C-alpha positions as CSV (number, residue, x, y, z in Angstrom):
1,X,0.0,0.0,0.0
2,X,1.3,3.4,-0.8
3,X,0.8,6.6,1.2
4,X,-2.1,8.0,-0.8
5,X,-4.2,5.0,-0.3
6,X,-3.5,5.0,3.5
7,X,-4.5,8.7,3.7
8,X,-7.6,8.1,1.7
9,X,-8.7,5.2,3.9
10,X,-8.0,7.4,7.0
11,X,-10.3,10.1,5.5
12,X,-13.0,7.7,4.6
13,X,-12.8,6.0,8.0
14,X,-13.0,9.4,9.8
15,X,-16.1,10.3,7.7
16,X,-17.7,6.9,8.5
17,X,-17.1,7.4,12.3
18,X,-18.6,10.9,12.0
19,X,-21.7,9.6,10.3
20,X,-22.1,6.8,12.9
21,X,-21.7,9.3,15.7
22,X,-24.3,11.5,14.1
23,X,-26.8,8.6,13.9
24,X,-26.2,7.6,17.5
25,X,-26.7,11.2,18.7
26,X,-30.0,11.5,16.6
27,X,-31.2,8.2,18.2
28,X,-30.5,9.5,21.8
29,X,-32.3,12.8,21.0
30,X,-35.3,10.9,19.6
31,X,-35.5,8.7,22.7
32,X,-35.2,11.8,25.0
33,X,-38.0,13.6,23.2
34,X,-40.3,10.5,23.5
35,X,-39.5,10.2,27.2
36,X,-40.4,13.9,27.6
37,X,-43.7,13.3,25.8
38,X,-44.5,10.3,28.1
39,X,-43.6,12.4,31.1
40,X,-46.0,15.1,30.1
41,X,-48.8,12.5,29.6
42,X,-48.1,11.0,33.1
43,X,-48.1,14.5,34.7
44,X,-51.5,15.2,33.1
45,X,-52.9,12.0,34.6
46,X,-51.6,12.8,38.1
47,X,-53.8,15.9,38.1
48,X,-57.2,14.3,38.9
49,X,-59.1,17.7,38.7
50,X,-57.6,18.5,35.3
51,X,-58.5,15.1,33.8
52,X,-62.1,16.1,33.3
53,X,-61.1,19.3,31.5
54,X,-58.8,17.6,29.0
55,X,-60.8,14.4,28.4
56,X,-62.7,14.2,25.2
57,X,-65.8,12.7,26.7
58,X,-67.2,11.5,30.0
59,X,-66.4,7.9,29.5
60,X,-62.7,8.8,29.0
61,X,-62.7,11.0,32.1
62,X,-64.3,8.3,34.3
63,X,-61.8,5.7,33.2
64,X,-58.8,8.0,33.7
65,X,-60.0,9.1,37.1
66,X,-60.4,5.4,38.2
67,X,-57.0,4.2,36.7
68,X,-54.8,7.3,36.8
69,X,-52.1,5.6,38.8
70,X,-51.5,2.9,36.2
71,X,-48.4,2.9,34.1
72,X,-48.5,4.2,30.5
73,X,-46.9,2.1,27.8
74,X,-46.7,2.1,24.0
75,X,-47.7,-0.7,21.8
76,X,-46.7,0.8,18.5
77,X,-44.8,3.9,17.4
78,X,-47.8,5.9,16.1
79,X,-47.0,9.6,16.4
80,X,-48.6,12.0,14.0
81,X,-48.3,15.8,13.8
82,X,-50.9,18.1,12.3
83,X,-51.0,21.9,12.7
84,X,-48.5,21.8,15.6
85,X,-50.6,19.3,17.5
86,X,-48.9,16.0,18.1
87,X,-51.0,12.8,18.5
88,X,-49.3,10.2,20.6
89,X,-50.9,6.8,21.1
90,X,-50.4,5.2,24.5
91,X,-52.1,2.5,26.5
92,X,-53.2,2.5,30.2
93,X,-54.0,-0.9,31.6
94,X,-56.0,-2.5,28.8
95,X,-57.3,0.6,26.9
96,X,-55.7,2.7,24.2
97,X,-55.7,6.4,24.2
98,X,-54.7,9.3,21.9
99,X,-52.9,12.0,23.8
100,X,-52.9,15.3,21.9
101,X,-49.8,17.3,22.8
102,X,-48.7,20.8,22.1
103,X,-45.1,21.8,22.2
104,X,-44.5,24.5,24.8
105,X,-40.8,25.4,24.8
106,X,-37.7,23.6,23.6
107,X,-38.5,20.1,25.0
108,X,-41.6,20.7,27.1
109,X,-45.0,19.4,26.0
110,X,-48.5,20.0,27.3
111,X,-51.4,17.6,27.0
112,X,-54.4,19.4,25.5
113,X,-56.8,16.5,25.0
114,X,-57.1,12.8,25.7
115,X,-59.4,10.5,23.7
116,X,-60.1,6.8,24.5
117,X,-60.8,4.1,21.9
């Protein structure tokens, strides 16, 4: 191997490491954003008085007030965004919910509505 091929391989190797680092950082940021959205949903459920205000109907409000202390989990990765409103699908016990979130500041979210399936 001559010197130019070694230098070329070093440059390509450095670029590859830079791309891999960028992908890893993007994955960490994505996971952090999802955790912040779940935290906002959990905080909305802890406020029992506020549940009736953000629930879409009475059936949803009754279910959430009975089971507010359960853990939220996701089954699928359905997140959609329309007009700055994020729809995040989460489950509580055996029921599925759509949490409608609005971005407040840099990484803070506020739940504006909850709809049960």
